[in-house]
C-alpha positions as CSV (number, residue, x, y, z in Angstrom):
1,M,-2.0,31.7,11.1
2,G,-0.6,28.2,10.0
3,K,-2.4,25.6,8.0
4,T,-2.5,22.0,9.2
5,G,-3.6,18.7,8.2
6,T,-3.5,15.0,9.4
7,A,-3.7,11.7,7.4
8,A,-3.9,8.5,9.3
9,G,-2.2,5.8,7.3
10,D,-2.5,2.6,9.0
11,I,-3.5,1.0,12.5
12,N,-2.1,-2.2,14.2
13,D,-4.0,-4.7,16.2
14,K,-3.5,-2.9,19.6
15,G,-5.2,0.4,18.2
16,A,-1.9,2.4,17.6
17,I,-1.9,4.6,14.4
18,A,0.8,5.8,12.1
19,G,0.2,8.7,9.7
20,Q,1.4,11.9,8.3
21,T,1.1,15.6,9.2
22,D,1.1,18.5,6.9
23,F,1.5,22.0,8.2
24,Y,2.7,25.5,7.7
25,A,4.4,27.2,10.3
26,D,3.4,31.0,10.6
27,P,5.7,32.4,9.7
28,G,8.1,29.4,8.7
29,P,8.5,26.5,6.2
30,K,6.1,23.7,5.4
31,Q,6.7,20.6,7.4
32,C,5.4,17.2,7.0
33,P,6.7,14.9,9.9
34,G,5.3,11.3,10.3
35,F,3.7,10.5,13.5
36,L,2.9,7.6,16.0
37,L,-0.4,7.8,17.9
38,T,-0.1,5.2,20.5
39,S,-3.0,3.1,21.8
40,K,-2.6,5.2,25.1
41,G,-3.1,8.4,22.9
42,K,0.4,9.8,23.2
43,L,1.6,11.5,19.8
44,K,5.2,11.2,18.5
45,K,6.3,12.9,15.5
46,F,9.4,11.9,13.6
47,E,11.4,12.3,10.4
48,P,14.0,10.2,8.7
49,P,17.5,11.6,8.1
50,D,18.2,14.2,5.5
51,V,14.6,14.3,4.1
52,N,14.1,16.7,1.4
53,G,11.3,19.0,2.3
54,C,7.8,17.3,2.4
55,S,8.4,14.1,0.7
56,E,7.9,11.8,3.5
57,D,5.2,9.1,3.5
58,T,4.2,6.6,6.0
59,F,2.5,3.4,4.9
60,G,2.4,0.7,7.7
61,I,2.6,-0.1,11.3
62,G,3.5,-3.4,13.1
63,N,1.9,-4.6,16.5
64,D,5.1,-3.5,18.2
65,N,4.7,0.0,16.7
66,S,7.4,-0.1,14.2
67,I,6.6,2.0,11.2
68,V,7.6,1.9,7.6
69,G,7.4,4.4,4.8
70,D,9.8,6.3,2.3
71,Y,11.0,9.7,1.5
72,E,12.9,11.7,-1.0
73,G,16.4,12.6,0.4
74,N,18.6,15.5,0.0
75,D,20.4,13.3,-2.8
76,I,17.2,13.6,-4.9
77,R,16.8,9.8,-4.5
78,F,14.1,7.8,-2.7
79,H,14.8,5.7,0.3
80,G,12.7,3.3,2.5
81,F,12.8,3.5,6.2
82,V,11.8,1.6,9.2
83,R,11.2,3.5,12.6
84,A,11.8,1.0,15.3
85,K,9.6,0.9,18.5
86,N,12.3,2.8,20.4
87,G,12.3,5.4,17.8
88,A,15.4,4.7,15.9
89,I,15.3,4.9,12.4
90,A,17.0,2.6,9.8
91,V,17.4,3.6,6.1
92,I,16.4,1.1,3.5
93,D,18.3,1.0,0.2
94,A,18.0,-2.2,-1.9
95,P,21.1,-3.4,-3.3
96,G,22.0,-1.5,-6.5
97,A,18.9,0.8,-6.3
98,V,18.5,4.3,-7.6
99,D,15.4,4.7,-5.7
100,T,13.8,2.5,-3.1
101,F,10.1,2.5,-1.9
102,A,8.9,0.7,1.3
103,S,5.2,-0.1,1.0
104,D,4.4,-2.3,4.2
105,L,6.0,-4.5,7.0
106,N,4.6,-7.5,8.8
107,N,4.7,-8.3,12.6
108,G,8.0,-10.2,12.2
109,G,9.5,-6.9,11.0
110,A,9.9,-8.0,7.3
111,V,9.4,-5.0,4.8
112,A,8.0,-5.2,1.4
113,G,8.6,-2.7,-1.3
114,T,9.8,-1.9,-5.0
115,Y,13.0,-0.5,-5.9
116,I,14.2,1.0,-9.3
117,D,17.7,0.3,-10.8
118,D,19.3,1.0,-14.4
119,N,17.3,-2.0,-15.5
120,G,13.6,-1.0,-14.2
121,Y,11.5,-2.0,-11.5
122,H,12.0,-4.7,-8.8
123,G,10.2,-6.1,-5.7
124,Y,11.9,-6.9,-2.4
125,I,11.5,-8.4,0.7
126,R,13.8,-7.0,3.7
127,A,14.1,-9.3,6.6
128,A,14.1,-8.0,10.1
129,D,18.0,-8.6,10.1
130,G,18.4,-6.6,7.2
131,T,19.0,-9.2,4.4
132,F,17.2,-8.6,1.0
133,T,15.4,-10.9,-1.2
134,T,14.5,-9.5,-4.6
135,F,12.1,-10.8,-7.4
136,D,10.9,-9.6,-10.7
137,A,7.5,-9.4,-12.2
138,P,7.4,-11.5,-15.5
139,G,9.5,-9.9,-18.2
140,G,10.8,-7.4,-15.6
141,A,7.8,-5.1,-16.1
142,C,6.8,-2.0,-14.5
143,C,5.8,-0.9,-11.5
144,D,4.7,-2.2,-8.2
145,P,5.5,-5.8,-7.7
146,A,5.5,-5.7,-4.0
147,N,2.8,-3.6,-2.3
148,R,1.7,-5.5,0.9
149,I,3.2,-8.3,2.9
150,N,1.5,-10.9,5.4
151,N,3.0,-12.4,8.6
152,L,4.2,-15.6,6.6
153,G,6.1,-13.6,4.1
154,G,3.5,-13.7,1.2
155,V,3.5,-10.6,-0.8
156,E,0.8,-9.0,-3.1
157,G,1.7,-6.5,-5.8
158,D,0.9,-5.6,-9.5
159,Y,2.6,-5.1,-12.7
160,S,2.0,-3.5,-16.1
161,D,3.0,-5.7,-19.3
162,P,4.6,-3.9,-22.3
163,G,1.1,-3.0,-23.7
164,G,0.5,-1.1,-20.4
165,V,-2.2,-3.5,-19.2
166,N,-2.0,-4.2,-15.4
167,H,-1.9,-7.6,-13.8
168,G,-2.3,-8.7,-10.1
169,L,0.8,-10.5,-8.7
170,I,1.4,-12.7,-5.7
171,R,4.8,-13.9,-4.5
172,N,4.2,-16.9,-2.1
173,P,6.4,-17.5,0.9
174,D,8.1,-20.4,-1.1
175,G,9.2,-17.8,-3.8
176,S,6.8,-19.0,-6.5
177,L,4.9,-16.5,-8.5
178,V,1.2,-16.2,-9.2
179,V,-0.2,-13.9,-11.9
180,Y,-3.7,-13.3,-12.0
181,D,-6.5,-11.0,-13.7
182,A,-10.2,-10.3,-12.9
183,L,-12.5,-11.9,-15.4
184,D,-13.9,-8.4,-16.4
185,A,-10.7,-6.5,-16.3
186,G,-10.0,-4.2,-19.4
187,K,-7.3,-5.1,-21.9
188,G,-6.4,-1.6,-22.7
189,A,-3.3,0.5,-21.5
190,G,-3.9,1.6,-18.0
191,Q,-6.7,-0.8,-17.6
192,G,-6.3,-4.3,-15.8
193,T,-6.1,-5.8,-12.4
194,Y,-4.5,-3.9,-9.5
195,G,-3.1,-5.9,-6.5
196,F,-3.0,-3.2,-3.7
197,A,-5.5,-3.9,-0.8
198,G,-3.5,-6.5,1.1
199,I,-3.0,-10.1,1.6
200,N,-4.0,-11.9,4.8
201,D,-2.4,-14.9,6.4
202,A,-4.8,-17.3,4.7
203,G,-3.2,-16.0,1.4
204,T,-6.5,-14.1,0.5
205,V,-5.9,-10.9,-1.5
206,A,-8.0,-7.8,-2.2
207,G,-7.8,-5.1,-4.8
208,Y,-9.4,-3.4,-7.6
209,Y,-9.8,-3.6,-11.5
210,L,-10.6,-1.3,-14.2
211,D,-12.9,-2.6,-16.9
212,A,-13.0,-1.9,-20.5
213,N,-14.9,1.4,-20.0
214,N,-12.3,2.6,-17.3
215,V,-14.6,1.9,-14.3
216,S,-13.3,0.5,-11.1
217,H,-14.6,-2.5,-9.4
218,G,-13.4,-4.4,-6.2
219,Y,-12.3,-8.0,-6.0
220,V,-11.5,-10.7,-3.5
221,R,-9.2,-13.7,-4.7
222,S,-8.8,-16.7,-2.4
223,S,-5.7,-18.8,-2.1
224,D,-7.3,-21.4,-4.1
225,G,-7.6,-18.9,-7.2
226,T,-11.3,-18.2,-6.8
227,L,-11.6,-14.6,-7.5
228,T,-15.0,-12.8,-6.8
229,E,-15.7,-9.2,-8.3
230,F,-17.9,-7.1,-6.3
231,D,-19.6,-3.6,-6.0
232,P,-21.4,-2.2,-3.1
233,P,-25.1,-1.4,-3.7
234,G,-25.4,1.7,-5.7
235,S,-21.7,2.0,-6.6
236,I,-20.5,3.3,-10.0
237,W,-17.0,3.3,-8.9
238,T,-15.4,0.9,-6.2
239,V,-12.0,0.8,-4.9
240,A,-10.9,-1.7,-2.2
241,W,-8.3,-0.4,0.3
242,D,-7.6,-3.2,2.9
243,I,-8.6,-6.9,4.0
244,N,-8.2,-8.2,7.6
245,A,-7.4,-11.8,8.8
246,N,-11.2,-12.6,8.5
247,G,-11.6,-11.7,5.0
248,V,-13.4,-8.5,5.7
249,V,-12.6,-5.9,3.1
250,T,-12.8,-2.3,3.5
251,G,-12.8,0.6,0.8
252,T,-14.4,3.5,-0.9
253,Y,-17.1,3.7,-3.5
254,M,-18.9,6.6,-5.4
255,D,-22.7,6.6,-6.1
256,Q,-24.6,8.1,-9.0
257,F,-24.5,11.6,-7.3
258,A,-20.7,11.7,-7.2
259,N,-20.8,11.3,-3.4
260,F,-18.1,8.9,-1.9
261,H,-18.9,6.4,0.8
262,G,-16.8,4.1,2.9
263,F,-17.8,0.4,3.0
264,L,-17.2,-2.8,4.7
265,R,-17.5,-6.0,2.8
266,A,-18.0,-9.2,5.0
267,H,-16.6,-12.5,4.1
268,D,-20.0,-13.8,3.2
269,G,-19.9,-11.1,0.4
270,T,-22.4,-8.6,2.0
271,A,-21.4,-5.0,1.9
272,A,-22.4,-1.9,4.0
273,A,-21.8,1.8,3.4
274,R,-20.2,3.6,6.3
275,H,-19.8,7.3,5.5
276,K,-19.4,9.9,3.1
277,G,-16.4,11.6,2.1
278,R,-13.5,12.3,-0.3
279,Q,-11.8,9.6,-2.1
280,P,-8.1,9.4,-1.1
281,M,-5.7,9.2,-4.3
282,R,-3.2,6.3,-4.6
283,R,0.3,7.4,-4.7
284,Q,2.0,7.3,-8.3
285,K,5.6,6.5,-8.5
286,N,7.7,8.3,-11.1
């Protein structure tokens, strides 16, 4: 019989979920459509046009049930997409892009992501009317200058410098850029600060950093620049995945027995374990 799998990628304020299915028909080819599970429990599957095999990923959902993600097309290029609440799918290609990745959208329909052209990696914001605003990390460095977007148009991302050290990056709604580093972030290649877990409307961001021993820890940075590093009790490896409007952070940590747990970190800094499980892996762009 066929093999199936389901991954829930994001949830909106009304309880609707966007995610990814992964199954083998028996007999038949492997299929990996995205899905929308409405707040009323109705499941809707979808695929962008000309998707090449199982390359589709869904990453975010707005309060109107619009969904954002990206996929490899039959042209062997990556494209972003937005699935509107009526089911219509718009393909996103940044101007001049070879590959376009769409990472998040806000409740106003603006999409944030990264694209690659002949000159390297760039961030972009695509407004609901389809207009693009592009920007570069300092020095035009690699690799993810736009990971998450808030409802005011603030963007969180990260980039690696020529030495391969990672730094957090914020693009404010006025277009100004802020580079930041966790105090205890390592300074070797592959180490440093990753801006990945989100930016709320207050401008507070969350993420994780790798220290000089390649151990991961969580952090929260407020809009005034105050950065707080944290690990849940008993953690030897911490990754923050998301932050909400109240500054509550969720993520994953590993204990000394190599068991993985979920956690919630309240805005006052207290953290509580929620469950055991496997750690999900962050997608790597080629």
